C-alpha positions, 0 to 999 in steps of 0.5 A: 927719843920721843917715847910714849909709854902706855900702861893701860892698868896704871901700875906703879912699876911702869911709872918708875921706868917713865921717870927714869927715861925722862931723867935721862933726857928723853921726852916721855908721855906716860899714858894710862886708862883714866879709871880702872878698878886696879891697884895704881901707881903715882900717876901725877907729876912730882916736883922732882920730875924731869921736864920731859915727863908728861902724864896723860890719862886716856878717857874711859867710859863711865860705865866700864866698871858696871859692864866689865864682867859682861864680855860684849859690853866690856869689849865695846868699851875697850874698843872705844878706849882703843880708838882714844889711845890710837888718837893719842899716838896720832897726835904725839907721833912718838919715835917709840911706843911701849905698850902693855897690860892692855886688852887685845883690841887695845894693843891691836889698835895701838900697833896699827896707829904706830904703823900709820904714823911710822912709829916703832911699836914695842909689845910689852907682854905681861899676860896673854889676854887672848888665852884667858878670853878663849878659855873663859868663852869656851866654857860659857858659850861652847863652839861660839865661844871657841870661835871668838877665842880663836879670833882673839888668839889670831889678833894677838899672834898678828900683833906680836909678829908685826911688832918691832920688838916683843918684851916678855916678862918671863922666859916662859913666854918664849915657847909660845912666841915661837909657836905663834911665829914670832922670830927669836931675834925679835924677842927679849925678856925683862922681868917685872920689878917693884919700885924699891925706893917707894917701899922703904921698910916700915915698922908694924906699929905705924899710923895706917896700922893704928887707924885700922886697929891692926897695930897689935894684931897678927895680920895675914894680908892680901893686897891687890887684884882679887878677880877671876884668876884668884880664889877668895874661898882660900882666904875664907878658909884661912879666916875660919881656921884662925877664928880660934886666935882672936889676935889674928886678922885677915886683911884684904885690900882689893876691889871687885868680884872676889872682895865683894864675895868676901864682904857677903860672907862677912855680912852673913856672919860666916866669919868676923876676922876678915877686914876688907878695904878698897885699894889703898892710896899709893903714898900710903902703901909702905905703911899698909904693907908694913902692917902685915906679918905674912903676905898672901897670894892666890892664883888659879891652876889654869893661869899656869906660867902666863900670869905673874902677879906683880903684887908679889914683887911689891911684897918682897920690897916690904920684907915680909914672908909670903904664903902663896897658893899658885902653880909651881911652874909660875915665875913668881912661885919659883922666885919665892921658892928659890929665894926662900922668901916664903912658902908656896903650895899648889893652887888647890891645896887648901890643907897645905895652905892652912898648915903653912899659915899655922907654921908662919904664925907660930914661928917668928924666926922663920918669918924673920929669915924669909922677910930678910930674904925677900928684901934682899931679893928686891934690893938685888933685882929692882935697880931701876937704872939697870932695868931702864938701860935694857929698855933703852937699848931695845928702843935704840935697836928698833930705831936702827941706832948703832948702840942698840941691843945686839941681836943674837945670832942663830948659833947662840939661839940654838946653843 
C-alpha cells in the first residue's frame, strides 16, 4: 500500500507506526508541520529505516509561534498549512491517508483532497479541536464566538461522517461520534502508546542529570505541553510547599504560555526551586525522564474525556510514579488509577495534590512499587507490531481488501 501518515504535531509515537508500516513493505510518507512549539519525535531517516519510508516536513509560516494565541491570525496560518498538506496529497496520491493531531481546517482540507484524488481518508481523532474552540470563543466573544464555534463543530461532524474510517484513541469518544451521526461500523478505537524501545529504563545518575545539577536532587518533573488546558499555578504551589526541602527541585521541560508564566514567577523571586527548560531533544529523553523521581501531569476540568495527554504514556515507559491533577473520568487518569502507577487527584484539588506529593516524596517503597507498575503497563500495552496490525487491517478494510478488519454486525453493537 501507498500510505501517507499525517501527524501535524510531529509526536514520537506516530513515527513508530510509520516505521513499522514501512518495515512491512508499505510505501510510507510521514508528513508533519515543519515548526510547532510542541514535543517532537525523531523525524528523520535512520540507518535502519526501510527504503519505503520518507519524511516530509510541511512548511509553516515563520510567524505562527508569534500569532498562535490570537485566534484570527492562528486560523489564517492553519488554513495556509492546510493548503500545503492538500498539495502533498495531490502530489503523492496515496491509497490511504491517516491524519490526526491537526486543527479542523487542516483535517477538512486533507479530507477534501483525498476525495479529489480518490484516496481513502482515515480520521485519527486525538482530541476535539472544535469543542475547544467553541468553549474558548464563547467565553471571549459571546454570541459571535458561539457562531464561530458552531461552524467548527459542523466542520468536524461533516469530516467525521464523510471519512472512510474514524479511529478514536478512547472508547469515551464513541458517544459523541454517535451523537454527531457517525455510524458505529465506521469507528474503531486504538489507544495511544509510547515508543517503548526509545525509552529504556535509565538510572537517576546519568549525564543529563549531571549537566543540569539534578543527580543528587529529588525531582518532581513535568515534561510536555503546558498550555491552556493546564494550570501552571499547581506547579507553583508545589514549589512553594517544597521550599522547606532544599534537596527538592520542580523541573519543567516545556515551552509556551505556562512555561513563560513560571519563568516570570521565578524572575520575581516568588520561588527558586523551579527549573524551567525548553523541550529537550528526543534522543536525550530517556535520560531526561530517568532523572525524575516523580512525574507530574495537569489537566483542567473542562478537558474531561476529550484530551488524553500523551506525556503520561511516555512517563509509564520510564518506570517512575505519576502524580496527576486531572478529571477522574479521563482515560489517562483511569489508567493511572487502575494500574496503580501513581496518584490522581481532581484538577482543582490543590490540597490533595500537595498531600500526595509529600507522601510520594517520603515513601520510597511506594515510589518503587508504582514505578514498577508503570513500566509493566508500558511493556504490556505498547507493542508496536500488535498496534500496527490494527491500523493495517483498517487500511485494508477501507480499500475493500478481503482480510481487512471485520465490520461488527448490528446485533454485536447492541449487545
